[in-house]
C-alpha positions in Angstrom: 0.0 0.0 0.0 1.4 3.4 -0.9 1.7 6.0 1.8 -1.3 8.1 2.2 -0.5 11.8 1.6 0.7 13.0 5.0 1.6 16.6 4.6 0.3 17.7 1.3 0.1 21.4 2.0 3.0 23.8 3.0 2.8 24.8 6.6 2.2 28.5 5.7 -1.4 29.3 5.8 -2.5 26.2 7.7 -4.2 26.9 11.0 -2.5 24.5 13.5 -3.7 24.1 17.0 -1.2 25.3 19.6 -0.8 22.4 22.1 1.4 22.4 25.2 3.2 19.2 24.4 5.5 19.3 27.4 2.6 18.9 29.8 2.8 15.1 30.3 0.7 15.2 33.5 -2.5 15.3 31.5 -1.8 12.7 28.9 -4.2 10.0 27.9 -2.5 7.2 29.7 -2.8 9.0 33.0 -6.5 8.1 32.9 -5.7 4.5 32.1 -3.7 3.5 35.1 -3.9 3.4 38.9 -0.3 2.4 39.3 2.6 4.9 39.2 4.9 2.2 37.7 5.3 2.7 34.0 5.4 -1.1 33.6 8.0 -0.8 30.8 10.1 -3.7 32.2 13.2 -1.9 31.1 16.0 -4.5 30.9 19.5 -4.6 29.4 21.2 -1.8 27.6 19.9 0.0 24.6 22.1 0.0 21.4 20.8 2.9 19.3 23.2 1.8 16.5 21.7 -1.7 16.2 19.9 -2.4 12.9 16.3 -3.3 12.8 16.0 -7.1 12.9 15.1 -8.6 9.6 11.7 -10.2 9.3 10.1 -8.9 12.5 6.5 -10.1 12.9 4.4 -7.1 13.7 0.7 -7.4 14.4 -1.8 -4.5 14.6 -4.9 -4.8 16.7 -7.1 -1.7 16.3 -10.3 -1.0 18.3 -12.3 -2.6 15.6 -12.0 -3.5 11.9 -13.7 -1.5 9.2 -13.6 1.7 11.2 -12.5 4.4 8.8 -10.2 6.1 11.3 -8.6 2.8 12.4 -8.2 1.8 8.8 -6.0 4.9 8.2 -3.9 4.2 11.3 -3.1 0.6 10.5 -2.3 1.6 6.9 0.5 3.7 8.2 1.7 0.7 10.3 1.6 -1.5 7.2 3.7 1.0 5.3 6.3 1.2 8.0 6.6 -2.6 8.4 7.1 -2.8 4.7 9.9 -0.2 4.9 11.9 -2.1 7.5 11.3 -5.5 5.9 8.9 -7.0 8.5 5.9 -9.2 8.3 2.6 -7.3 8.8 -0.5 -8.8 10.3 -3.9 -7.1 10.9 -6.5 -8.7 13.3 -9.3 -7.3 15.3 -13.0 -7.5 16.4 -16.0 -6.1 14.5 -17.2 -4.3 17.6 -15.5 -2.0 20.1 -16.6 -3.7 23.4 -14.3 -3.7 26.4 -13.2 -7.4 26.1 -13.5 -8.0 22.4 -9.7 -7.8 21.8 -8.6 -10.4 24.4 -9.0 -13.5 22.2 -7.0 -11.9 19.5 -4.1 -11.1 21.8 -4.1 -14.7 23.0 -3.9 -15.9 19.4 -1.1 -13.5 18.6 0.9 -14.9 21.5 0.5 -18.4 20.1 1.7 -17.2 16.8 4.9 -15.9 18.3 4.6 -12.3 17.1 7.5 -10.0 17.9 5.4 -6.9 18.3 1.8 -6.2 19.1 0.5 -2.7 18.3 -2.9 -2.2 20.0 -5.5 0.6 20.4 -7.1 -0.5 23.6 -10.9 -0.6 23.8 -10.6 -0.7 27.6 -7.5 0.2 29.6 -7.8 -2.8 32.0 -9.6 -5.6 30.2 -6.7 -6.3 27.9 -4.0 -6.2 30.5 -3.8 -9.8 31.6 -3.4 -11.0 28.0 -0.9 -8.2 27.2 1.3 -9.1 30.1 1.2 -12.7 29.0 2.4 -11.5 25.6 5.2 -9.5 27.3 6.2 -12.6 29.4 6.6 -14.4 26.1 9.0 -11.7 24.9 6.6 -9.8 22.7 6.9 -6.0 22.7 3.6 -4.2 23.3 3.0 -0.7 21.9 -0.3 1.0 22.4 -1.4 3.7 20.1 -4.3 6.1 19.9 -6.0 4.7 23.0 -3.7 3.5 25.9 -3.9 0.5 28.1 -2.8 0.7 31.7 0.8 1.6 32.1 1.8 -1.7 33.7 0.8 -3.8 30.7 2.6 -2.1 27.7 6.0 -1.0 26.8 5.3 2.3 24.9 2.3 4.4 24.2 2.0 6.5 21.0 -0.2 9.5 21.9 -1.7 11.6 19.1 -1.2 14.8 21.2 -1.4 15.7 24.8 -4.8 15.0 26.3 -4.8 18.4 27.9 -4.2 20.0 24.5 -6.9 18.1 22.7 -9.5 18.8 25.4 -8.7 22.5 25.5 -8.9 22.8 21.8 -12.3 21.0 21.7 -13.5 23.6 24.2 -12.1 26.5 22.2 -13.5 25.4 18.8 -16.9 25.0 20.4 -16.9 28.3 22.3 -15.7 30.2 19.2 -18.5 28.9 17.1 -21.3 29.4 19.5 -20.2 32.8 20.7 -19.2 31.6 24.1 -22.8 30.9 25.3 -25.4 28.1 25.1 -26.1 24.5 25.7 -23.8 21.8 24.2 -23.7 18.0 24.2 -21.0 15.4 23.6 -21.4 12.5 21.2 -18.6 10.1 22.1 -17.5 6.6 21.1 -17.8 3.9 23.8 -18.2 4.5 27.5 -14.8 2.8 28.2 -12.7 4.4 25.5 -9.6 5.7 27.2 -8.8 8.6 24.9 -12.4 9.7 24.6 -12.9 9.8 28.3 -9.7 11.6 29.0 -10.4 14.3 26.4 -14.0 14.7 27.7 -12.7 15.2 31.3 -10.4 18.0 30.2 -13.3 19.6 28.2 -15.5 19.4 31.3 -12.9 20.9 33.5 -12.4 23.7 31.0 -16.1 24.6 31.1 -15.9 24.8 34.9 -12.6 26.5 35.5 -12.2 28.8 32.5 -14.1 32.1 32.9 -14.4 32.4 29.1 -16.7 29.4 29.1 -18.9 30.3 32.1 -22.0 30.7 29.9 -21.6 27.3 28.3 -23.7 24.4 29.7 -22.9 20.8 29.0 -26.3 19.1 29.1 -25.6 15.5 28.0 -22.9 13.0 27.0 -24.1 10.2 24.7 -22.3 7.2 23.1 -22.5 6.0 19.6 -20.2 3.1 20.3 -18.2 4.0 17.2 -21.1 2.7 15.1 -22.4 4.8 12.3 -26.1 4.1 12.6 -26.1 4.3 16.4 -24.2 7.6 16.3 -26.7 8.9 13.7 -29.6 7.9 16.0 -27.9 9.5 19.1 -27.6 12.7 17.2 -31.3 12.7 16.3 -32.1 12.0 19.9 -30.0 14.8 21.2 -31.6 17.4 18.9 -35.1 16.2 19.7 -34.5 16.1 23.5 -32.7 19.5 23.6 -34.4 21.8 21.0 -32.3 24.8 22.2 -29.0 22.9 21.8 -26.3 25.1 20.4 -23.6 22.6 19.6 -22.6 18.9 19.4 -19.0 18.1 20.1 -17.9 14.7 18.8 -14.3 13.7 19.5 -14.6 10.5 17.3 -14.4 10.3 13.6 -17.3 7.9 13.3 -19.5 10.1 15.5 -18.8 13.4 13.8 -19.4 12.1 10.3 -22.6 10.4 11.3 -23.8 13.5 13.1 -22.9 15.6 10.0 -24.9 13.3 7.7 -28.0 13.7 9.9 -27.7 17.4 10.3 -26.9 18.1 6.7 -30.3 16.8 5.5 -32.4 18.1 8.5 -34.0 21.3 9.6 -31.2 21.7 12.1 -28.7 22.6 9.4 -27.4 26.2 9.9 -29.0 26.1 13.4 -26.6 23.7 15.2 -22.8 23.8 15.5 -21.0 20.5 15.0 -17.3 20.2 15.7 -14.8 17.6 17.0 -12.3 15.2 15.5 -12.7 13.9 12.0 -10.8 13.0 8.8 -10.8 15.5 5.9 -12.0 12.9 3.4 -15.0 12.0 5.6 -15.9 15.6 6.4 -15.1 17.4 3.1 -18.7 17.4 1.8 -20.1 18.6 5.1 -17.6 21.5 5.3 -18.4 22.5 1.7 -22.1 22.4 2.2 -21.8 24.5 5.4 -22.9 21.8 7.9 -19.5 22.0 9.6 -17.4 25.1 9.8 -14.3 23.6 11.4 -13.0 20.4 13.1 -9.5 19.1 13.9 -7.3 16.0 13.7 -3.7 14.8 13.4 -2.7 12.5 10.5 -3.8 9.0 11.6 -1.4 7.4 9.2 1.5 8.8 11.2 0.2 7.2 14.4 0.4 3.7 13.0 3.6 4.5 11.2 5.3 5.7 14.5 3.8 2.7 16.4 5.4 0.2 14.0 8.8 1.8 14.1 8.7 2.1 17.9 7.9 -1.6 18.2 10.7 -2.5 15.8 13.1 -0.3 17.8 12.1 -2.2 21.0 12.3 -5.6 19.4 15.7 -4.9 17.8 17.3 -3.5 21.0 17.7 0.0 19.8 15.7 1.2 22.8 14.5 -0.5 26.0 11.6 1.9 26.7 13.4 4.1 29.2 12.6 7.8 29.4 15.1 9.9 27.3 16.0 7.2 24.8 15.9 8.2 21.1 15.2 6.3 17.9 14.5 7.2 14.3 11.0 6.5 13.0 11.6 6.4 9.2 10.3 9.5 7.4 9.0 11.0 10.7 12.5 11.4 12.0 13.9 11.2 15.5 11.7 10.7 18.6 12.5 10.8 22.3 10.7 8.6 24.8 9.0 10.7 27.4 7.6 10.1 30.9 5.8 6.8 31.5 6.9 5.5 28.1 4.9 8.0 26.1 5.7 9.3 22.6 3.7 12.3 21.5 3.1 12.4 17.7 2.6 16.2 17.5 -0.1 18.8 17.3 -3.2 18.3 15.1 -4.5 20.7 12.5 -7.8 22.6 12.3 -9.6 21.9 9.0 -12.0 24.4 7.4 -13.2 25.4 4.0 -10.0 27.3 3.3 -7.6 24.3 3.7 -9.5 21.0 3.6 -8.8 20.3 -0.1 -5.1 20.4 0.7 -5.4 17.1 2.5 -6.1 13.6 1.4 -6.7 11.1 4.2 
């Protein structure tokens, strides 16, 4: 598979969100663990000059198969595995329930994979199986949605949780004039990243004087299912006729909500924002249903996860804070606190720049 266009437009003229990437205290995995131990099981000495081992078996386990966002993430992983000459495998459930990934992890252990890259549906449900994988010598890299710190080696975070939550609040406030009722359309109730972003958004509404006149009236869950997200959007608008905005920090949710709003009487009356891909949202931006939304390039998340796993499995890094490795075209990364790697800030997409992106 050819690499999806990652940075098609020049940086000039692109409205990028300003995120405080150094603030590790609010990152996604902080919500995923009760233990202060990073769980990285750092052993031995890193050899940054070691080559990537030939033929590494790298398996990707997204939240669910046939999810447009997850498909883009794992495509990046497949590209990276091809670049360093590994064997790529994709497995996963068709639903995003808490325990749906466990049986797949157990099978991957039996298949003697070298690396498992997983976007956890639940931070704790997958832990016993992930630790069995680590006991068998398999390196575990979580991406997008973290597992508890004591059952993985590294976590690939899209951006800091604090930064994502703050930007969701700002985009919403800017579009509703700083006043009115809003609702959240999330993925699943146990989704680590969704819950962490939502908590920051809620705290912003309470603590930031700029948002004092914004009222969060409901949080509903579309379970990352298109039809359920569509129905939840309809239900929110019927239940709260004076609703000013829906915030959906999930690509499935925001596109389903946009589809409903675009053909309803609520178009031009309700603000919809959140996290989505340009290709999903392009028609809704162009028809005026959505003014702006944000996202990082999901391809790069999977790409970085694959290279991080390969660096671990090849002994270039052990998972200790401060270690560095090169992730192909993305360049050099440094491992942060609790085994976290932050991809970088997302971009705000609107009518002025959305055609400059293809993913």
